[in-house]
SEMIRO-418691 format. One record per residue (C-alpha): residue number from 0; residue in three letters; x, y, z. Coordinates in Angstrom, 2 decimals. Each point is the difference from the previous one (the first is absolute). Layout:
residues N
SITE; NUM; Ala; X; Y; Z
...
***
This chain:
residues 454
SITE; 0; Unk; 0.13; 0.04; -0.18
SITE; 1; Unk; 1.32; 3.46; -1.05
SITE; 2; Unk; -1.12; 3.28; 1.33
SITE; 3; Unk; -2.61; 1.10; -2.55
SITE; 4; Unk; -1.82; 3.76; -0.46
SITE; 5; Unk; -3.28; -1.33; -1.18
SITE; 6; Unk; -2.69; 2.98; 0.02
SITE; 7; Unk; -3.25; -1.86; 1.96
SITE; 8; Unk; -2.47; 2.49; -1.67
SITE; 9; Unk; 1.37; -0.84; -3.69
SITE; 10; Unk; 1.41; -3.33; 0.84
SITE; 11; Unk; 3.04; 1.29; -1.98
SITE; 12; Unk; 3.81; -0.86; 0.67
SITE; 13; Unk; 2.33; 2.78; 0.35
SITE; 14; Unk; 3.10; -1.32; 0.56
SITE; 15; Unk; 1.44; -2.87; 1.98
SITE; 16; Unk; 3.32; -0.51; 1.48
SITE; 17; Unk; 2.02; -3.28; 0.87
SITE; 18; Unk; 1.28; -0.61; 3.65
SITE; 19; Unk; 3.27; 0.94; 0.46
SITE; 20; Unk; 2.88; -2.78; 0.45
SITE; 21; Unk; 1.34; -1.25; 2.89
SITE; 22; Unk; 3.25; 1.38; -0.35
SITE; 23; Unk; -1.70; 4.09; -0.83
SITE; 24; Unk; -1.73; -0.94; 3.12
SITE; 25; Unk; 2.72; -0.67; 2.49
SITE; 26; Unk; 1.99; 2.90; -1.77
SITE; 27; Unk; -3.32; 2.49; 0.90
SITE; 28; Unk; 0.21; -1.14; 3.55
SITE; 29; Unk; 4.06; 0.40; 0.44
SITE; 30; Unk; -0.85; 3.82; -1.46
SITE; 31; Unk; -2.25; 0.59; 2.76
SITE; 32; Unk; 2.38; -1.13; 2.40
SITE; 33; Unk; 2.93; 1.88; -1.32
SITE; 34; Unk; -2.27; 3.26; -0.38
SITE; 35; Unk; -1.77; -0.98; 3.64
SITE; 36; Unk; 4.06; 0.89; 1.68
SITE; 37; Unk; -0.13; 3.41; -1.29
SITE; 38; Unk; -3.45; 1.03; -0.05
SITE; 39; Unk; -0.89; -0.96; 3.68
SITE; 40; Unk; 2.16; 2.72; 1.00
SITE; 41; Unk; -1.29; 2.71; -3.05
SITE; 42; Unk; -1.44; 3.13; 2.25
SITE; 43; Unk; -3.62; 0.26; 0.03
SITE; 44; Unk; -0.16; 3.34; -1.33
SITE; 45; Unk; 1.62; -1.61; -3.41
SITE; 46; Unk; -2.48; -2.87; 0.46
SITE; 47; Unk; -3.05; 2.30; 0.33
SITE; 48; Unk; 1.16; 2.09; -2.99
SITE; 49; Unk; 0.21; -3.01; -2.06
SITE; 50; Unk; -3.37; -1.19; 1.28
SITE; 51; Unk; -1.44; 3.75; -0.31
SITE; 52; Unk; 0.52; -0.18; -3.66
SITE; 53; Unk; -1.37; -3.54; -0.42
SITE; 54; Unk; -3.38; 1.58; 1.05
SITE; 55; Unk; 0.43; 3.01; -1.97
SITE; 56; Unk; 0.61; -2.46; -3.05
SITE; 57; Unk; -3.23; -1.84; 1.20
SITE; 58; Unk; -1.96; 3.54; -0.28
SITE; 59; Unk; 1.24; 1.14; -3.24
SITE; 60; Unk; -0.84; -3.26; -1.61
SITE; 61; Unk; -2.70; -1.38; 1.74
SITE; 62; Unk; -2.42; -0.81; -2.92
SITE; 63; Unk; 2.70; -1.82; -1.64
SITE; 64; Unk; 0.46; -2.15; 2.82
SITE; 65; Unk; -3.27; -0.29; 0.65
SITE; 66; Unk; -0.80; -1.24; -3.45
SITE; 67; Unk; 2.70; -2.74; 0.32
SITE; 68; Unk; -2.31; -1.34; 3.24
SITE; 69; Unk; -2.95; 0.21; -2.16
SITE; 70; Unk; 1.13; -1.87; -2.91
SITE; 71; Unk; 1.59; -2.99; 2.11
SITE; 72; Unk; -2.66; -0.86; 2.51
SITE; 73; Unk; -3.17; 2.32; -0.75
SITE; 74; Unk; -0.16; 2.43; 2.60
SITE; 75; Unk; -2.04; 3.18; -0.89
SITE; 76; Unk; 1.83; 2.61; -1.05
SITE; 77; Unk; -1.06; 2.61; 2.34
SITE; 78; Unk; 0.68; -2.44; 2.59
SITE; 79; Unk; 3.72; -0.76; -1.43
SITE; 80; Unk; 0.96; 3.49; -0.27
SITE; 81; Unk; -1.45; 0.16; 4.10
SITE; 82; Unk; 2.21; -3.10; 0.43
SITE; 83; Unk; 3.14; 2.15; -1.32
SITE; 84; Unk; -0.66; 2.88; 1.73
SITE; 85; Unk; -0.68; -2.23; 3.26
SITE; 86; Unk; 3.67; -0.95; -0.84
SITE; 87; Unk; 1.54; 3.73; -0.25
SITE; 88; Unk; -1.32; 0.20; 3.29
SITE; 89; Unk; 1.43; -2.53; 2.00
SITE; 90; Unk; 3.35; 1.43; -1.29
SITE; 91; Unk; -0.78; 3.31; 1.21
SITE; 92; Unk; -0.88; -1.62; 3.69
SITE; 93; Unk; 3.44; -2.04; 0.11
SITE; 94; Unk; 1.78; 3.09; -1.14
SITE; 95; Unk; -1.33; 2.35; 2.61
SITE; 96; Unk; 0.31; -2.62; 2.73
SITE; 97; Unk; 2.64; -3.16; -0.26
SITE; 98; Unk; 2.17; 1.78; 1.75
SITE; 99; Unk; -1.97; 1.38; 2.81
SITE; 100; Unk; -1.46; -3.56; 0.85
SITE; 101; Unk; 3.76; -1.88; -0.42
SITE; 102; Unk; 1.62; 2.46; 2.07
SITE; 103; Unk; 1.71; -1.48; 2.85
SITE; 104; Unk; -1.76; -0.21; 3.27
SITE; 105; Unk; 1.17; 0.15; 3.36
SITE; 106; Unk; -1.10; -2.69; 2.70
SITE; 107; Unk; -0.13; 0.08; 3.73
SITE; 108; Unk; 2.30; -3.50; 1.03
SITE; 109; Unk; 2.07; -1.48; 2.62
SITE; 110; Unk; 2.59; 1.90; -2.10
SITE; 111; Unk; 1.41; 3.56; 0.30
SITE; 112; Unk; -1.56; 0.43; -3.99
SITE; 113; Unk; -1.59; -2.10; -1.99
SITE; 114; Unk; -0.71; 0.24; -3.86
SITE; 115; Unk; -2.02; -1.17; -2.09
SITE; 116; Unk; 0.61; 0.19; -3.80
SITE; 117; Unk; -1.92; -1.33; -2.84
SITE; 118; Unk; 2.45; -0.91; -3.39
SITE; 119; Unk; -0.27; -1.95; -2.96
SITE; 120; Unk; 0.02; -3.82; -0.30
SITE; 121; Unk; 1.08; -0.70; -3.77
SITE; 122; Unk; -2.27; -1.06; -2.73
SITE; 123; Unk; -3.79; -0.20; 0.33
SITE; 124; Unk; -2.12; -2.24; -2.62
SITE; 125; Unk; -3.28; 0.64; -0.96
SITE; 126; Unk; -2.72; -2.25; -1.69
SITE; 127; Unk; -2.27; 2.72; -1.01
SITE; 128; Unk; -4.01; -0.05; -1.50
SITE; 129; Unk; -1.41; 1.24; -2.93
SITE; 130; Unk; -3.31; 1.60; 1.01
SITE; 131; Unk; 2.18; 2.88; 1.25
SITE; 132; Unk; 2.90; -0.16; -1.94
SITE; 133; Unk; 1.54; 3.03; 1.06
SITE; 134; Unk; -1.17; 0.85; 3.48
SITE; 135; Unk; 0.91; -3.23; 1.31
SITE; 136; Unk; 3.24; 0.08; -1.39
SITE; 137; Unk; 0.64; 3.76; 1.19
SITE; 138; Unk; -1.44; -0.88; 3.92
SITE; 139; Unk; 3.36; -2.93; -0.36
SITE; 140; Unk; 2.58; 2.10; -1.69
SITE; 141; Unk; -0.65; 3.43; 1.47
SITE; 142; Unk; 0.55; 0.08; 3.56
SITE; 143; Unk; 2.99; -2.82; -0.67
SITE; 144; Unk; 1.63; 2.18; -2.10
SITE; 145; Unk; -0.04; 2.39; 2.26
SITE; 146; Unk; 1.34; -2.07; 2.93
SITE; 147; Unk; 2.81; -1.08; -2.14
SITE; 148; Unk; -0.96; -3.88; -1.09
SITE; 149; Unk; 0.48; -1.15; -3.47
SITE; 150; Unk; -3.23; -1.16; -1.49
SITE; 151; Unk; -0.36; -3.02; -2.70
SITE; 152; Unk; -3.40; -0.03; -1.86
SITE; 153; Unk; -2.24; -3.20; -0.83
SITE; 154; Unk; -3.20; 1.47; -1.51
SITE; 155; Unk; -3.27; -2.09; -1.18
SITE; 156; Unk; 0.63; -0.81; -3.37
SITE; 157; Unk; -2.75; 1.32; -1.92
SITE; 158; Unk; 1.46; 3.49; 1.06
SITE; 159; Unk; 3.24; -0.03; -1.44
SITE; 160; Unk; 0.10; 3.85; -1.62
SITE; 161; Unk; -1.32; 1.13; 3.26
SITE; 162; Unk; 3.21; -1.85; 1.81
SITE; 163; Unk; 2.82; 1.32; -3.00
SITE; 164; Unk; -1.63; 3.53; 0.34
SITE; 165; Unk; 0.29; 0.42; 3.73
SITE; 166; Unk; 3.85; -1.24; -0.05
SITE; 167; Unk; 0.19; 2.28; -2.65
SITE; 168; Unk; -1.38; 3.00; 1.62
SITE; 169; Unk; 2.27; -0.32; 3.01
SITE; 170; Unk; 2.99; 0.08; -1.99
SITE; 171; Unk; -1.10; 2.87; -2.04
SITE; 172; Unk; -0.41; 1.74; 3.49
SITE; 173; Unk; 3.91; -0.60; 0.37
SITE; 174; Unk; -0.24; -3.11; 1.91
SITE; 175; Unk; 3.32; -1.76; 0.35
SITE; 176; Unk; -0.62; -3.54; -2.50
SITE; 177; Unk; -0.32; -2.78; 2.23
SITE; 178; Unk; -2.19; 1.86; 2.89
SITE; 179; Unk; -2.89; -1.27; -1.21
SITE; 180; Unk; -0.20; -2.73; -2.95
SITE; 181; Unk; -2.88; -1.83; -1.46
SITE; 182; Unk; 0.11; -3.73; -0.61
SITE; 183; Unk; -1.80; -2.24; -2.52
SITE; 184; Unk; 0.68; -3.64; 1.78
SITE; 185; Unk; -2.24; -2.89; 0.28
SITE; 186; Unk; -0.92; -1.51; 3.79
SITE; 187; Unk; 2.99; -2.21; -0.23
SITE; 188; Unk; 2.06; 3.18; -0.75
SITE; 189; Unk; -1.83; 1.61; 3.06
SITE; 190; Unk; 1.24; -2.60; 2.87
SITE; 191; Unk; 3.17; 0.45; -1.43
SITE; 192; Unk; -0.08; 4.06; 0.79
SITE; 193; Unk; -1.54; -1.02; 3.09
SITE; 194; Unk; 2.84; -2.41; 1.17
SITE; 195; Unk; 2.92; 2.44; -0.95
SITE; 196; Unk; 1.95; 1.40; 2.82
SITE; 197; Unk; 0.40; 3.48; -0.97
SITE; 198; Unk; -4.16; 0.32; -0.08
SITE; 199; Unk; -1.15; 0.72; 3.87
SITE; 200; Unk; -4.02; 0.85; -0.64
SITE; 201; Unk; -2.81; -1.33; -2.36
SITE; 202; Unk; -3.15; 1.92; -0.21
SITE; 203; Unk; -2.95; -1.67; -1.70
SITE; 204; Unk; -3.72; 1.61; -0.92
SITE; 205; Unk; -2.03; -2.31; -1.92
SITE; 206; Unk; -2.21; -3.20; 0.48
SITE; 207; Unk; 0.12; -2.47; 3.40
SITE; 208; Unk; 1.47; -2.84; -2.09
SITE; 209; Unk; 3.15; 2.20; -0.78
SITE; 210; Unk; 0.41; 1.31; 3.00
SITE; 211; Unk; 0.29; -3.64; 1.73
SITE; 212; Unk; 2.47; -0.65; -2.22
SITE; 213; Unk; 2.25; 2.86; 0.15
SITE; 214; Unk; -0.68; 0.01; 3.76
SITE; 215; Unk; 1.37; -3.69; -0.27
SITE; 216; Unk; 2.65; 0.90; -1.82
SITE; 217; Unk; 0.98; 3.08; 2.01
SITE; 218; Unk; -0.30; -2.43; 3.27
SITE; 219; Unk; 2.41; -2.29; -1.31
SITE; 220; Unk; 2.75; 2.33; -0.80
SITE; 221; Unk; -0.97; 1.99; 3.07
SITE; 222; Unk; -0.69; 3.27; -1.68
SITE; 223; Unk; -2.05; 2.93; 1.17
SITE; 224; Unk; -3.30; -0.01; -1.95
SITE; 225; Unk; -3.59; 2.30; 0.09
SITE; 226; Unk; -2.65; -1.22; -1.85
SITE; 227; Unk; -3.44; 1.80; -1.28
SITE; 228; Unk; -2.30; -2.89; -1.26
SITE; 229; Unk; -3.82; -0.37; -0.88
SITE; 230; Unk; -3.25; 1.75; 2.39
SITE; 231; Unk; -3.93; -0.51; -0.04
SITE; 232; Unk; -0.33; 3.55; 1.81
SITE; 233; Unk; -3.26; 0.73; 1.56
SITE; 234; Unk; -1.81; 2.98; -0.46
SITE; 235; Unk; -2.26; 0.82; 2.83
SITE; 236; Unk; -3.51; 2.16; -0.41
SITE; 237; Unk; -2.07; 0.46; 2.95
SITE; 238; Unk; -3.48; 1.85; -0.46
SITE; 239; Unk; 1.30; 3.73; 1.62
SITE; 240; Unk; 2.40; -0.22; -3.10
SITE; 241; Unk; 0.16; 2.77; -2.81
SITE; 242; Unk; -1.18; -2.45; -2.20
SITE; 243; Unk; 0.60; 1.87; -3.44
SITE; 244; Unk; 3.67; 0.86; 1.35
SITE; 245; Unk; 0.65; -3.60; 0.73
SITE; 246; Unk; -1.74; -1.42; -3.17
SITE; 247; Unk; 2.19; 2.63; -1.62
SITE; 248; Unk; 3.32; -1.00; 1.53
SITE; 249; Unk; -1.33; -4.53; 0.12
SITE; 250; Unk; 0.31; 0.64; -3.87
SITE; 251; Unk; 3.34; 1.30; 0.02
SITE; 252; Unk; 1.41; -2.18; 2.50
SITE; 253; Unk; -1.19; -3.00; -1.84
SITE; 254; Unk; -0.07; 0.62; -3.67
SITE; 255; Unk; 3.42; 2.15; -0.26
SITE; 256; Unk; 2.65; -1.82; -2.77
SITE; 257; Unk; -2.80; -1.91; -0.74
SITE; 258; Unk; -0.66; -1.51; 2.97
SITE; 259; Unk; 3.23; -1.75; 0.27
SITE; 260; Unk; 1.85; 1.90; 3.21
SITE; 261; Unk; 1.04; -2.02; 3.54
SITE; 262; Unk; -1.70; 2.72; 1.85
SITE; 263; Unk; -3.61; 0.31; -1.78
SITE; 264; Unk; -3.07; -0.79; 1.87
SITE; 265; Unk; -0.84; -2.78; -0.69
SITE; 266; Unk; -2.82; -0.88; 2.46
SITE; 267; Unk; -2.60; 2.67; 0.47
SITE; 268; Unk; -1.83; -0.87; 3.67
SITE; 269; Unk; -2.90; 2.38; 0.20
SITE; 270; Unk; -2.28; 0.43; 2.87
SITE; 271; Unk; -3.71; -1.70; -0.67
SITE; 272; Unk; -2.02; 3.21; 0.56
SITE; 273; Unk; 1.53; 1.57; -3.23
SITE; 274; Unk; 1.27; -3.35; -1.37
SITE; 275; Unk; -2.84; 0.61; -3.06
SITE; 276; Unk; 0.89; 3.70; -0.78
SITE; 277; Unk; 3.85; -0.68; -0.01
SITE; 278; Unk; -0.73; -2.85; -2.98
SITE; 279; Unk; -2.13; 2.41; -1.67
SITE; 280; Unk; 2.38; 2.64; -0.18
SITE; 281; Unk; 3.10; -1.79; -0.12
SITE; 282; Unk; -1.26; -2.12; -2.78
SITE; 283; Unk; -1.39; 2.74; -2.14
SITE; 284; Unk; 3.65; 1.67; 0.22
SITE; 285; Unk; 1.96; -2.99; -0.71
SITE; 286; Unk; -1.99; -0.51; -2.81
SITE; 287; Unk; 0.54; 3.61; -1.55
SITE; 288; Unk; 3.75; -0.38; 0.04
SITE; 289; Unk; 1.01; 0.18; -3.45
SITE; 290; Unk; 2.46; -3.38; -1.55
SITE; 291; Unk; 2.09; 0.03; -3.02
SITE; 292; Unk; 3.29; 1.09; -1.20
SITE; 293; Unk; 2.43; 1.15; 2.95
SITE; 294; Unk; 1.90; 2.54; -2.36
SITE; 295; Unk; -3.05; 2.02; 0.29
SITE; 296; Unk; -0.59; 2.67; 2.45
SITE; 297; Unk; -3.50; -0.41; 0.53
SITE; 298; Unk; 0.21; -3.95; 0.81
SITE; 299; Unk; -0.03; -1.32; 3.71
SITE; 300; Unk; -0.26; -3.62; -0.68
SITE; 301; Unk; 3.09; -1.85; -1.81
SITE; 302; Unk; 0.69; -3.64; -1.27
SITE; 303; Unk; 1.81; -2.18; 3.07
SITE; 304; Unk; 3.85; -0.74; -1.15
SITE; 305; Unk; -0.46; -2.98; -1.25
SITE; 306; Unk; -2.37; -2.56; -1.12
SITE; 307; Unk; 0.96; -2.66; 3.03
SITE; 308; Unk; -1.22; 2.90; 2.13
SITE; 309; Unk; -3.81; 0.40; -1.30
SITE; 310; Unk; -0.28; -3.87; -0.13
SITE; 311; Unk; 1.01; -0.20; 3.29
SITE; 312; Unk; -2.19; 2.77; 0.92
SITE; 313; Unk; -3.29; -1.22; -1.44
SITE; 314; Unk; 0.76; -3.48; 1.35
SITE; 315; Unk; 0.11; 1.24; 3.45
SITE; 316; Unk; -3.52; 2.21; -0.97
SITE; 317; Unk; -1.78; -2.86; -1.69
SITE; 318; Unk; 0.76; -2.68; 3.16
SITE; 319; Unk; -1.19; 3.20; 2.57
SITE; 320; Unk; -2.77; 0.33; -2.19
SITE; 321; Unk; -0.95; -4.06; -0.21
SITE; 322; Unk; 0.26; 0.09; 3.75
SITE; 323; Unk; -2.76; 1.71; 0.38
SITE; 324; Unk; 1.10; 3.82; -0.33
SITE; 325; Unk; -2.05; 2.67; -1.74
SITE; 326; Unk; 1.35; 1.90; -3.13
SITE; 327; Unk; -1.11; 3.74; -0.11
SITE; 328; Unk; 2.10; 1.37; -2.97
SITE; 329; Unk; 2.91; -1.49; -2.14
SITE; 330; Unk; 1.33; -3.70; 0.53
SITE; 331; Unk; 1.48; -0.28; -3.81
SITE; 332; Unk; 2.58; 1.81; -2.23
SITE; 333; Unk; -1.08; 2.91; -2.19
SITE; 334; Unk; -0.25; -1.77; -2.97
SITE; 335; Unk; 1.44; -3.90; -1.20
SITE; 336; Unk; 3.46; 1.35; -0.72
SITE; 337; Unk; 0.69; 2.12; 2.64
SITE; 338; Unk; 1.65; 0.46; 2.99
SITE; 339; Unk; -1.71; 2.49; 1.63
SITE; 340; Unk; -2.18; -1.56; 2.46
SITE; 341; Unk; -3.38; 2.04; 0.77
SITE; 342; Unk; -0.15; 1.65; 3.71
SITE; 343; Unk; -1.91; -2.52; 2.08
SITE; 344; Unk; -2.15; 0.04; 3.09
SITE; 345; Unk; -1.06; -3.42; 1.44
SITE; 346; Unk; -1.22; -0.33; 3.66
SITE; 347; Unk; -1.95; -2.59; 1.89
SITE; 348; Unk; 3.52; -2.19; 0.05
SITE; 349; Unk; 0.62; -2.95; 2.06
SITE; 350; Unk; 2.97; 0.41; 2.64
SITE; 351; Unk; 1.48; -3.21; -2.05
SITE; 352; Unk; -0.09; 1.39; -3.40
SITE; 353; Unk; 3.22; 1.53; -1.60
SITE; 354; Unk; -1.22; 3.53; 0.09
SITE; 355; Unk; -0.07; 0.19; 3.74
SITE; 356; Unk; 2.97; -2.50; 0.43
SITE; 357; Unk; 2.66; 1.10; -3.16
SITE; 358; Unk; 1.44; 3.09; -0.55
SITE; 359; Unk; -1.75; 1.16; -3.51
SITE; 360; Unk; 1.91; 1.94; -2.00
SITE; 361; Unk; -2.05; 1.44; -2.37
SITE; 362; Unk; -3.01; 2.25; -0.92
SITE; 363; Unk; -2.47; -2.10; 2.74
SITE; 364; Unk; -1.49; 1.64; 3.24
SITE; 365; Unk; -1.48; -2.98; 2.32
SITE; 366; Unk; -2.94; 1.81; 2.47
SITE; 367; Unk; -0.70; -1.45; 3.37
SITE; 368; Unk; -2.30; 1.57; 2.94
SITE; 369; Unk; -0.04; 0.91; 3.73
SITE; 370; Unk; -1.70; 0.62; 2.67
SITE; 371; Unk; 2.22; 0.53; 3.22
SITE; 372; Unk; 3.44; 1.50; 0.19
SITE; 373; Unk; 1.16; -3.82; 1.48
SITE; 374; Unk; -1.18; -1.60; -2.80
SITE; 375; Unk; 1.89; 2.78; -2.54
SITE; 376; Unk; 3.38; -0.75; 1.76
SITE; 377; Unk; -0.32; -3.99; -0.09
SITE; 378; Unk; -1.28; 0.76; -3.76
SITE; 379; Unk; 3.02; 1.98; -0.89
SITE; 380; Unk; 2.65; -1.77; 1.72
SITE; 381; Unk; -1.20; -3.30; -1.31
SITE; 382; Unk; 2.80; -0.54; -2.51
SITE; 383; Unk; 3.35; -0.85; -0.07
SITE; 384; Unk; 1.20; 3.31; -1.63
SITE; 385; Unk; 0.63; 3.04; 2.15
SITE; 386; Unk; 1.08; 2.82; -2.26
SITE; 387; Unk; -2.52; 2.80; 0.30
SITE; 388; Unk; -3.64; 0.55; 1.64
SITE; 389; Unk; -2.23; 3.04; -0.39
SITE; 390; Unk; -2.89; 0.95; 1.90
SITE; 391; Unk; -2.82; 2.63; -0.88
SITE; 392; Unk; -1.49; 1.57; 3.17
SITE; 393; Unk; -0.81; 3.34; 1.44
SITE; 394; Unk; 0.61; -1.26; 3.34
SITE; 395; Unk; 3.57; 0.37; 0.60
SITE; 396; Unk; 0.36; -1.42; 3.15
SITE; 397; Unk; -1.41; -3.08; -1.81
SITE; 398; Unk; 2.32; -0.33; -2.82
SITE; 399; Unk; 3.14; 0.55; 2.33
SITE; 400; Unk; -1.21; -3.08; 1.95
SITE; 401; Unk; -0.55; -1.85; -2.64
SITE; 402; Unk; 2.85; 1.21; -2.15
SITE; 403; Unk; 1.80; -1.75; 3.66
SITE; 404; Unk; -1.63; -3.20; -0.89
SITE; 405; Unk; 0.76; -0.37; -3.67
SITE; 406; Unk; 3.05; -2.15; -0.49
SITE; 407; Unk; 1.70; 2.08; -2.75
SITE; 408; Unk; 2.89; 1.99; -0.96
SITE; 409; Unk; -2.15; 2.98; -0.70
SITE; 410; Unk; -3.66; 1.28; 0.70
SITE; 411; Unk; -1.40; 2.94; -1.89
SITE; 412; Unk; -2.68; 1.71; 1.77
SITE; 413; Unk; -2.50; 1.75; -2.05
SITE; 414; Unk; 2.30; -0.19; -2.92
SITE; 415; Unk; 1.98; -1.97; -2.29
SITE; 416; Unk; 3.04; -2.55; 0.62
SITE; 417; Unk; 2.88; 1.14; -1.63
SITE; 418; Unk; 3.85; -0.09; 0.30
SITE; 419; Unk; 1.74; 3.39; 0.38
SITE; 420; Unk; 3.24; 0.80; 0.35
SITE; 421; Unk; -0.04; 1.46; 3.63
SITE; 422; Unk; -1.81; -3.26; 1.58
SITE; 423; Unk; 1.21; -3.40; 0.34
SITE; 424; Unk; -1.40; -2.30; -2.22
SITE; 425; Unk; -0.46; -4.15; 0.20
SITE; 426; Unk; -1.80; -2.56; 1.34
SITE; 427; Unk; -0.73; -2.95; 2.78
SITE; 428; Unk; -0.80; -3.23; -0.55
SITE; 429; Unk; 0.28; -1.48; -3.53
SITE; 430; Unk; 0.25; 3.50; -1.45
SITE; 431; Unk; 3.76; 0.29; 1.37
SITE; 432; Unk; 1.85; 1.23; 2.27
SITE; 433; Unk; 3.18; 3.24; 0.19
SITE; 434; Unk; -1.05; 3.25; -1.48
SITE; 435; Unk; 0.17; 2.18; -2.54
SITE; 436; Unk; 0.37; 4.26; -0.28
SITE; 437; Unk; 0.56; 2.52; 2.76
SITE; 438; Unk; 2.20; -0.95; 2.86
SITE; 439; Unk; -0.50; -3.38; -0.13
SITE; 440; Unk; 0.66; -0.73; -3.81
SITE; 441; Unk; 3.42; 1.87; 0.36
SITE; 442; Unk; 1.38; -2.16; 2.93
SITE; 443; Unk; -1.37; -3.36; -1.14
SITE; 444; Unk; 3.40; -0.60; -1.61
SITE; 445; Unk; 2.22; 1.80; 2.43
SITE; 446; Unk; 2.26; -1.58; 2.36
SITE; 447; Unk; -0.88; 1.92; 3.16
SITE; 448; Unk; 2.92; 0.12; 1.45
SITE; 449; Unk; 0.73; 0.30; 4.00
SITE; 450; Unk; 3.45; 2.18; 1.10
SITE; 451; Unk; 0.27; -0.08; 3.95
SITE; 452; Unk; 2.91; 2.07; 1.65
SITE; 453; Unk; 1.21; -0.76; 3.14
***
């Protein structure tokens, strides 16, 4: 299997890239290790200047980069532009804050003086997904760049041009060759990278199966790892909520990126007093979403990234309906040959059905009802995942109490779950471990060194 860029809307192959040889891979790892010897001592001001330029180049060429995202994985073009802009914002955050976050700390101890330093570790290897092909990579490389680590990237095989362009933008901004490199490698070569003595950390965003394999290899070779995996986020709506705002946010949370997001709202849990009203308004809004060519600015739902993803999603829908669920809208492709899956709403779902128990990676919303707060918490926690959760209510005391009870990495109250530069992001349970972004993401792959002076 090679890396192929295939437009999911036209189904036309744009380009293809062979795997690099084992010898070339070894050379790239050696280069990253060699460059690290000097890069780890590079002044913050110099690194910040380069990363600031990276952000500027992204903004200057955002339509170009957004076009690549849209053509390779089908994200509607406005959302692709927003993704590129968010990457530039992340660069700004670490340019402005990395040095302060990594400043030496003085700690009270039995010694005369104790100093805690945050030092780079070496090469960090990243395995990144296709659904946010720029943002996920920048979440890894921006903090490690400022920390002084060097980075190797194995991107998803269907977004090779995104990988090439991200590496290029760093080189164009003045980053030394070898600080950040793209690798077109297979799974066997990936284990070789993790095994290499110069690689000191592994980060993966992706499926639970991929996360399990990477964690197994990282554990085998005693390498630090961070995993951001799947999600089945609950979206809880109480009778006292602003219903129109809740629905508007729910539509965005579930159907942005064609529903292909780990932190999308996937299980809508609605209080029974407003259940019928919610269903009527929600379904009406869903049916009005424009589906079609993602390159068109008015389109909100484009194609899923691959044919296999459409088939898997449809299987989950069909099985859930066969188990007794009610299809309210959608449930099929836009047309026979299209990879666009119509935005779908299903309710009356049995507890053992796929839409209740599995991650659903596409434009399908599952709706449940509840009567009491305890029932809503129980439903929210009835999952192996723990990435995000949303609570809509005008009772802030109740919302905060529930936020403490729901087992997840992020809770949004009267808003939408999202990642942003200044806040730590990650999950628990099958949604992974470790944190990205903020000061936590900057320190995940740092050697926290204690120096005691007696």
